[in-house]
Structure formats: C-alpha cells, structure tokens
C-alpha positions as CSV (number, residue, x, y, z in Angstrom):
1,M,-41.2,23.9,-59.2
2,S,-39.1,26.7,-57.8
3,E,-39.0,27.8,-54.1
4,I,-40.7,31.0,-55.1
5,G,-43.5,29.0,-56.7
6,V,-43.9,26.8,-53.7
7,G,-43.9,29.8,-51.4
8,R,-46.5,31.6,-53.6
9,D,-48.8,28.5,-53.5
10,Q,-48.5,28.2,-49.8
11,L,-49.2,31.9,-49.3
12,R,-52.3,31.6,-51.6
13,A,-53.5,28.6,-49.6
14,F,-53.1,30.5,-46.3
15,I,-54.9,33.5,-47.7
16,E,-57.8,31.4,-49.1
17,R,-58.2,29.6,-45.7
18,I,-58.3,32.9,-43.8
19,E,-60.9,34.2,-46.2
20,R,-63.1,31.2,-45.8
21,L,-62.7,31.4,-42.0
22,E,-63.6,35.1,-42.1
23,E,-66.8,34.3,-44.0
24,E,-67.7,31.6,-41.4
25,K,-66.9,34.1,-38.6
26,K,-69.3,36.6,-40.2
27,A,-72.0,34.0,-40.5
28,I,-71.6,32.9,-36.9
29,S,-71.7,36.5,-35.7
30,E,-75.0,37.0,-37.6
31,D,-76.4,33.8,-36.0
32,I,-75.4,35.1,-32.5
33,K,-77.1,38.4,-33.2
34,E,-80.2,36.5,-34.2
35,V,-80.2,34.5,-31.0
36,Y,-79.9,37.7,-28.9
37,G,-82.7,39.2,-31.0
38,E,-84.9,36.2,-30.2
39,A,-84.1,36.4,-26.5
40,K,-84.9,40.2,-26.5
41,G,-88.2,39.4,-28.3
42,T,-89.0,36.9,-25.5
43,G,-88.4,39.6,-22.9
44,F,-84.9,38.8,-21.7
45,D,-82.4,41.6,-21.0
46,V,-79.8,41.2,-23.7
47,K,-77.2,43.5,-22.0
48,A,-77.3,41.2,-18.9
49,M,-77.1,38.1,-21.1
50,R,-74.0,39.5,-22.8
51,Q,-72.4,40.2,-19.4
52,I,-73.2,36.6,-18.3
53,V,-71.6,35.2,-21.4
54,R,-68.5,37.3,-20.8
55,I,-68.3,36.2,-17.1
56,R,-68.7,32.5,-18.0
57,K,-65.6,32.7,-20.2
58,L,-63.5,33.6,-17.1
59,D,-62.0,31.0,-14.8
60,A,-63.1,31.1,-11.1
61,S,-60.0,33.0,-9.9
62,E,-60.3,35.7,-12.6
63,R,-64.0,36.1,-11.9
64,M,-63.3,36.4,-8.1
65,E,-60.5,39.0,-8.8
66,Q,-62.8,41.1,-11.0
67,E,-65.7,40.9,-8.4
68,A,-63.3,42.0,-5.6
69,I,-62.0,44.9,-7.6
70,L,-65.6,46.0,-8.5
71,D,-66.6,45.6,-4.8
72,T,-63.6,47.7,-3.7
73,Y,-64.5,50.5,-6.2
74,L,-68.2,50.5,-5.3
75,H,-67.3,50.8,-1.6
76,A,-64.8,53.6,-2.4
77,L,-67.5,55.5,-4.2
78,G,-70.1,54.9,-1.5
79,M,-72.2,52.8,-3.9
80,A,-72.0,49.4,-2.2
81,P,-74.8,48.3,0.2
82,D,-73.8,48.4,3.8
83,V,-73.4,45.0,5.3
84,E,-74.4,44.9,9.0
85,N,-72.7,42.4,11.3
C-alpha cells in the first residue's frame, strides 16, 4: 500500500473517531440538560447550580483569586456589605 493510501486510511480513521465522539458529546449534553430540567422541576435554581458546577471545576487558588476580584469590584461599586469591626 502506498504512503498516500496509508495516510488516507489514517485520516479516515481519525475523522470517524471524531464523528463518534461528537455524537457521544451531543448525547451527554442532552443528558445534562435533562438533569438540570429535573432539578428545576424539583424547585432547585438551575442558574445557581450551573454556577456551582463551574466553581467546583476551579482549584482553590483560582477560586480564591476570582472571589477576591469580585469582592474588590463589588466594593468599588458600593455593592459589598459593610463589614463592621
């Protein structure tokens, strides 16, 4: 088999694997959407749940950094609660 034939076969195999993974990704996305729908139907706040999922992906230092930036911005805009010492 020529090098072109081998390259063609490898390319086809990669493309087919990607296509299968894309199908799996779509199915998983639909499953996640269903879970959020179930949670909403039970009375949970889906927006808050999405935020928690996003936060849990961060490591501790990234989370602390984001919280510090948010706190700084809230204070700058006069939106942070006053802490009395």
